C-alpha positions in Angstrom: 21.5 53.7 -7.3 25.0 55.2 -7.9 25.7 54.7 -4.2 23.7 51.5 -3.4 25.2 49.2 -6.1 28.9 49.9 -5.4 28.2 49.6 -1.6 26.5 46.3 -2.3 29.6 45.0 -4.3 32.0 46.3 -1.6 30.1 44.5 1.1 29.9 41.4 -1.0 33.7 41.4 -1.6 34.3 42.0 2.0 32.1 39.0 3.0 33.8 36.8 0.4 37.2 37.9 1.7 36.2 37.1 5.3 35.0 33.6 4.2 38.3 32.9 2.5 40.3 34.1 5.6 38.2 31.9 8.0 38.2 28.7 5.9 41.7 29.1 4.4 40.3 27.7 1.1 38.7 29.4 -1.9 35.1 28.2 -2.4 35.2 28.9 -6.1 35.3 25.8 -8.3 34.8 25.7 -12.0 31.3 24.5 -11.6 30.2 27.0 -9.0 31.4 30.3 -10.4 28.7 30.9 -12.9 25.7 30.0 -10.7 27.2 32.1 -7.8 27.6 35.1 -10.1 24.0 34.7 -11.4 22.6 34.4 -7.9 24.6 37.3 -6.4 23.7 39.6 -9.3 20.0 38.7 -9.1 20.0 39.1 -5.3 21.7 42.5 -5.5 19.4 43.8 -8.2 16.3 42.6 -6.4 17.5 44.0 -3.0 18.2 47.5 -4.5 14.8 47.5 -6.3 13.1 46.5 -3.0 14.8 49.4 -1.2 13.6 51.8 -3.8 10.1 50.4 -3.8 9.8 50.8 0.0 11.3 54.3 -0.2 8.8 55.3 -2.9 6.0 53.9 -0.9 6.8 56.0 2.2 8.2 59.1 0.6 5.5 61.4 2.1 4.8 60.2 5.6 6.0 58.1 8.5 3.2 55.6 8.6 4.3 52.1 9.4 7.9 52.9 8.5 9.3 50.8 11.3 7.1 47.8 10.4 8.3 47.9 6.8 11.9 48.2 8.0 11.4 45.0 10.1 9.9 43.2 7.1 12.7 44.3 4.9 15.3 43.0 7.4 13.5 39.6 7.7 13.2 39.3 3.9 16.9 40.1 3.4 
């Protein structure tokens, strides 16, 4: 978790920076900041927990590892 959460925030900041560079406007208004922060935080926490749940499920063997990777990508 010490690596996954900062990596998530770094990627999130990079995506936001690219969005600002492409559109040349900042999409943050006074009414959209709080819902965006809540959604991003909830998505990040749920994504990290999903990764750990899948890793815990397949910590011993290699059974259906690729199928769960595909499902994880589609869910994300």
